[in-house]
PyMOL commands that place a pseudoatom at each C-alpha (Angstrom):
pseudoatom trace, name=CA, resn=UNK, resi=1, chain=A, elem=C, hetatm=0, pos=[-99.288, -61.211, -45.237]
pseudoatom trace, name=CA, resn=UNK, resi=2, chain=A, elem=C, hetatm=0, pos=[-100.614, -57.749, -46.047]
pseudoatom trace, name=CA, resn=UNK, resi=3, chain=A, elem=C, hetatm=0, pos=[-98.168, -54.853, -46.138]
pseudoatom trace, name=CA, resn=UNK, resi=4, chain=A, elem=C, hetatm=0, pos=[-99.131, -51.233, -45.929]
pseudoatom trace, name=CA, resn=UNK, resi=5, chain=A, elem=C, hetatm=0, pos=[-96.297, -49.288, -47.511]
pseudoatom trace, name=CA, resn=UNK, resi=6, chain=A, elem=C, hetatm=0, pos=[-96.093, -45.542, -47.011]
pseudoatom trace, name=CA, resn=UNK, resi=7, chain=A, elem=C, hetatm=0, pos=[-95.076, -43.167, -49.792]
pseudoatom trace, name=CA, resn=UNK, resi=8, chain=A, elem=C, hetatm=0, pos=[-91.845, -41.409, -48.817]
pseudoatom trace, name=CA, resn=UNK, resi=9, chain=A, elem=C, hetatm=0, pos=[-92.983, -38.357, -50.793]
pseudoatom trace, name=CA, resn=UNK, resi=10, chain=A, elem=C, hetatm=0, pos=[-96.595, -37.568, -49.869]
pseudoatom trace, name=CA, resn=UNK, resi=11, chain=A, elem=C, hetatm=0, pos=[-96.875, -40.001, -46.899]
pseudoatom trace, name=CA, resn=UNK, resi=12, chain=A, elem=C, hetatm=0, pos=[-99.929, -41.761, -48.377]
pseudoatom trace, name=CA, resn=UNK, resi=13, chain=A, elem=C, hetatm=0, pos=[-100.607, -45.014, -46.490]
pseudoatom trace, name=CA, resn=UNK, resi=14, chain=A, elem=C, hetatm=0, pos=[-101.190, -47.482, -47.976]
pseudoatom trace, name=CA, resn=UNK, resi=15, chain=A, elem=C, hetatm=0, pos=[-99.854, -46.757, -51.444]
pseudoatom trace, name=CA, resn=UNK, resi=16, chain=A, elem=C, hetatm=0, pos=[-102.712, -47.378, -53.850]
pseudoatom trace, name=CA, resn=UNK, resi=17, chain=A, elem=C, hetatm=0, pos=[-101.887, -48.585, -57.351]
pseudoatom trace, name=CA, resn=UNK, resi=18, chain=A, elem=C, hetatm=0, pos=[-98.293, -48.955, -58.515]
pseudoatom trace, name=CA, resn=UNK, resi=19, chain=A, elem=C, hetatm=0, pos=[-95.571, -48.726, -55.868]
pseudoatom trace, name=CA, resn=UNK, resi=20, chain=A, elem=C, hetatm=0, pos=[-92.002, -47.748, -56.717]
pseudoatom trace, name=CA, resn=UNK, resi=21, chain=A, elem=C, hetatm=0, pos=[-89.272, -49.228, -54.517]
pseudoatom trace, name=CA, resn=UNK, resi=22, chain=A, elem=C, hetatm=0, pos=[-85.811, -47.626, -54.540]
pseudoatom trace, name=CA, resn=UNK, resi=23, chain=A, elem=C, hetatm=0, pos=[-82.998, -49.956, -55.550]
pseudoatom trace, name=CA, resn=UNK, resi=24, chain=A, elem=C, hetatm=0, pos=[-80.483, -48.070, -53.353]
pseudoatom trace, name=CA, resn=UNK, resi=25, chain=A, elem=C, hetatm=0, pos=[-82.205, -46.461, -50.351]
pseudoatom trace, name=CA, resn=UNK, resi=26, chain=A, elem=C, hetatm=0, pos=[-83.663, -48.768, -47.733]
pseudoatom trace, name=CA, resn=UNK, resi=27, chain=A, elem=C, hetatm=0, pos=[-87.416, -48.474, -47.141]
pseudoatom trace, name=CA, resn=UNK, resi=28, chain=A, elem=C, hetatm=0, pos=[-87.855, -45.723, -49.738]
pseudoatom trace, name=CA, resn=UNK, resi=29, chain=A, elem=C, hetatm=0, pos=[-91.157, -46.126, -51.583]
pseudoatom trace, name=CA, resn=UNK, resi=30, chain=A, elem=C, hetatm=0, pos=[-93.045, -43.764, -53.861]
pseudoatom trace, name=CA, resn=UNK, resi=31, chain=A, elem=C, hetatm=0, pos=[-96.580, -43.737, -55.223]
pseudoatom trace, name=CA, resn=UNK, resi=32, chain=A, elem=C, hetatm=0, pos=[-97.092, -43.158, -58.967]
pseudoatom trace, name=CA, resn=UNK, resi=33, chain=A, elem=C, hetatm=0, pos=[-97.729, -39.428, -58.555]
pseudoatom trace, name=CA, resn=UNK, resi=34, chain=A, elem=C, hetatm=0, pos=[-94.624, -38.787, -56.437]
pseudoatom trace, name=CA, resn=UNK, resi=35, chain=A, elem=C, hetatm=0, pos=[-92.389, -40.940, -58.653]
pseudoatom trace, name=CA, resn=UNK, resi=36, chain=A, elem=C, hetatm=0, pos=[-93.439, -38.780, -61.602]
pseudoatom trace, name=CA, resn=UNK, resi=37, chain=A, elem=C, hetatm=0, pos=[-93.054, -35.456, -59.743]
pseudoatom trace, name=CA, resn=UNK, resi=38, chain=A, elem=C, hetatm=0, pos=[-89.920, -36.139, -57.667]
pseudoatom trace, name=CA, resn=UNK, resi=39, chain=A, elem=C, hetatm=0, pos=[-87.775, -37.832, -60.361]
pseudoatom trace, name=CA, resn=UNK, resi=40, chain=A, elem=C, hetatm=0, pos=[-85.695, -39.903, -57.916]
pseudoatom trace, name=CA, resn=UNK, resi=41, chain=A, elem=C, hetatm=0, pos=[-81.924, -40.028, -58.548]
pseudoatom trace, name=CA, resn=UNK, resi=42, chain=A, elem=C, hetatm=0, pos=[-81.735, -43.834, -58.300]
pseudoatom trace, name=CA, resn=UNK, resi=43, chain=A, elem=C, hetatm=0, pos=[-83.410, -46.618, -60.280]
pseudoatom trace, name=CA, resn=UNK, resi=44, chain=A, elem=C, hetatm=0, pos=[-86.794, -47.621, -58.882]
pseudoatom trace, name=CA, resn=UNK, resi=45, chain=A, elem=C, hetatm=0, pos=[-88.459, -51.039, -59.067]
pseudoatom trace, name=CA, resn=UNK, resi=46, chain=A, elem=C, hetatm=0, pos=[-91.999, -50.779, -60.391]
pseudoatom trace, name=CA, resn=UNK, resi=47, chain=A, elem=C, hetatm=0, pos=[-94.271, -53.070, -58.370]
pseudoatom trace, name=CA, resn=UNK, resi=48, chain=A, elem=C, hetatm=0, pos=[-97.740, -53.476, -59.832]
pseudoatom trace, name=CA, resn=UNK, resi=49, chain=A, elem=C, hetatm=0, pos=[-98.849, -56.370, -57.637]
pseudoatom trace, name=CA, resn=UNK, resi=50, chain=A, elem=C, hetatm=0, pos=[-97.840, -56.349, -53.933]
pseudoatom trace, name=CA, resn=UNK, resi=51, chain=A, elem=C, hetatm=0, pos=[-97.833, -60.153, -53.927]
pseudoatom trace, name=CA, resn=UNK, resi=52, chain=A, elem=C, hetatm=0, pos=[-94.964, -60.099, -56.441]
pseudoatom trace, name=CA, resn=UNK, resi=53, chain=A, elem=C, hetatm=0, pos=[-92.679, -57.880, -54.348]
pseudoatom trace, name=CA, resn=UNK, resi=54, chain=A, elem=C, hetatm=0, pos=[-89.141, -59.283, -54.307]
pseudoatom trace, name=CA, resn=UNK, resi=55, chain=A, elem=C, hetatm=0, pos=[-88.051, -60.591, -50.927]
pseudoatom trace, name=CA, resn=UNK, resi=56, chain=A, elem=C, hetatm=0, pos=[-84.432, -59.894, -51.751]
pseudoatom trace, name=CA, resn=UNK, resi=57, chain=A, elem=C, hetatm=0, pos=[-82.572, -58.272, -54.614]
pseudoatom trace, name=CA, resn=UNK, resi=58, chain=A, elem=C, hetatm=0, pos=[-79.043, -57.041, -55.057]
pseudoatom trace, name=CA, resn=UNK, resi=59, chain=A, elem=C, hetatm=0, pos=[-78.149, -54.017, -57.136]
pseudoatom trace, name=CA, resn=UNK, resi=60, chain=A, elem=C, hetatm=0, pos=[-74.568, -53.013, -57.816]
pseudoatom trace, name=CA, resn=UNK, resi=61, chain=A, elem=C, hetatm=0, pos=[-73.747, -49.689, -59.400]
pseudoatom trace, name=CA, resn=UNK, resi=62, chain=A, elem=C, hetatm=0, pos=[-70.301, -48.699, -60.636]
pseudoatom trace, name=CA, resn=UNK, resi=63, chain=A, elem=C, hetatm=0, pos=[-70.549, -45.052, -59.528]
pseudoatom trace, name=CA, resn=UNK, resi=64, chain=A, elem=C, hetatm=0, pos=[-72.240, -45.561, -56.127]
pseudoatom trace, name=CA, resn=UNK, resi=65, chain=A, elem=C, hetatm=0, pos=[-70.157, -45.820, -52.937]
for i in range(1, 65): cmd.bond("trace and resi %d" % i, "trace and resi %d" % (i + 1))
show_as sticks, trace
zoom trace
């Protein structure tokens, strides 16, 4: 299955190179350039190989509602 993720910052589709997936916001992805420039407020998962994207993960933060 081939996924074409869109960068939530610059709208690049597909994201080429490393993709950053937000651990809090649903469907929030950034390309390398936007991750560096935007400095997201939440931890991001660095995905180098799309075939190794987690199907499911659970993140719990003490100071997040």
